[in-house]
C-alpha positions, 0 to 999 in steps of 0.5 A: 499499499505504502509502494502504491501511495509513494507512486502517486505522490512522487509522479504528480510531484516530478509531472509538476516539477517537468511541466512548470518550467514549461508552462511559465515561459509560455504564460509569460509569452501570452502576457498571463501575468498577474494583476494586482488590486490597488487596494491590496498591500502597497507591498504586493504591486512588484507582484504585478506581472507574474505569471498566473493560471499555474493551477493548470500545472497543479490539476494536470499533474495530480490528474496524471499521477492519480491515473497513472497509479489507479491504472497501474495498480488496478484501483480506478474506481468511480470515486476516482472518477468523480474526485477528478470530476469536482476537481476540473469542474472547479478548476474550469470556473476558475480558469474562465474567471482568470481568463477574463482577469488576463484578457480584460486586464482587470482584477474582477473576472467572472462576476461574483454571480456567474462564478456561483453559478458555476460552482453551483452547477459543478457541485449539483452534478457532484452530488447527484452521482453521489446519490446515484452511486449509493452514497451514504448521507451518514455525518459523523458528530466530531468529539462525539460517537453520534451520526446522522443521516440527513437524506435529501437534505445532504444536498444543502450541506454538499453544496455549502460544503464545496462552495464555502471550502472553494472559497475558503481557498481562494481567500487564502491563495494571496501569499507566495506559497501560502494555499500551496502549503497549507492545502498539501498539509490538508490533503495529507491528513485526509490522506491519512484518514482515507487509509486508515478507513481502507478507502485506497482510491481517495487516499491515492488522490489526495497524495497525488494532490500532495505530490502536485502541490509540493512540486508547485510549490519549487516554483511557488515559494517566495519569490514566486515564479508562478501564481496557482490563480483561481483555476488552482485555488478553486480547484483545490477548494472543491477537492477538499471538500469532496475528499472530506465527504468521501471519507465521511468527514463533513465536519472534520473539514471544519478542523483540518481546513482550519486555516482556511475557515479563519480566513474566511471568517476574517473577511465576514468580520471585516465586512460585518464590523465595517457596515455596524461601525459606519467605516471603521475596520476590525483588522488592517485589512483581511483576509487575515494574512493581509492583517499580518502584511500590513503589520510588518510581518515579513512574507516567509514569517507570515507563510510559514507561521501559517504552515504550522498552525495548518500542521496544528490543525491537520493533526488535531483534526486527525486526533479527534477523528481517531484518537479519542 
């Protein structure tokens, strides 16, 4: 089993490491550079023009890693196809968003409504296929031996998880290597859960994502040579929620993905506080990582701190799942 997982991770890693140096010059030649919003931290303006849409590398590398390993060892299941479907589906929504930003030379790509519709459509298709395959609507409650069946109401949980996770990872993707590292840690945790639950297909997918992210991180770490863009961040968030559902760890995603939850909450708090106080700000800037940028922390300190906290959340989630 260890050999199978290593094959998936290393294959995805090497595909990403080989593909990125080929893809980055193409992005640069096409002038597919990142547009930095003017209201963001001033220090981010120097990142303008850095090639983006690198999420294509991540999605391609993880897909090759998963399919090569699954076919090689005879474990190509319906669950793997479902996970690839939701990953590519959310990645496609992000790709359209990135493409419009680049072509129109503006920071806003798809409108919020258009992006939401795209995400909901992918979520509905994923849910319907789950139900068609006899997926259990049982939800386990962390810290307790309890579980309950949602039946048709599981649809709403699935949609909320997929949208919430993809938008949470999207908000986290604001500093060099921040999302690449925190997402790799979260997928690593779910790989352990899937392995413990004897779900080899889901474990293969999860470690392949880790491998693709680590390979991409070689070029995305500070100073980044390429950004993943919405293509990568939305794909990762959708995949993360899907893996949580597959492993019956729906509510554990809140813990394991704690960094993404905190980043999302920081935006919600900022907006609510701004409206309630007539223009005052709770944080210097949201999402939370920007607060630390404006507080004088250097980028590597912020990213490494978030990685460490993400690791603690992941370890806590695994411990609660199996250790209590």
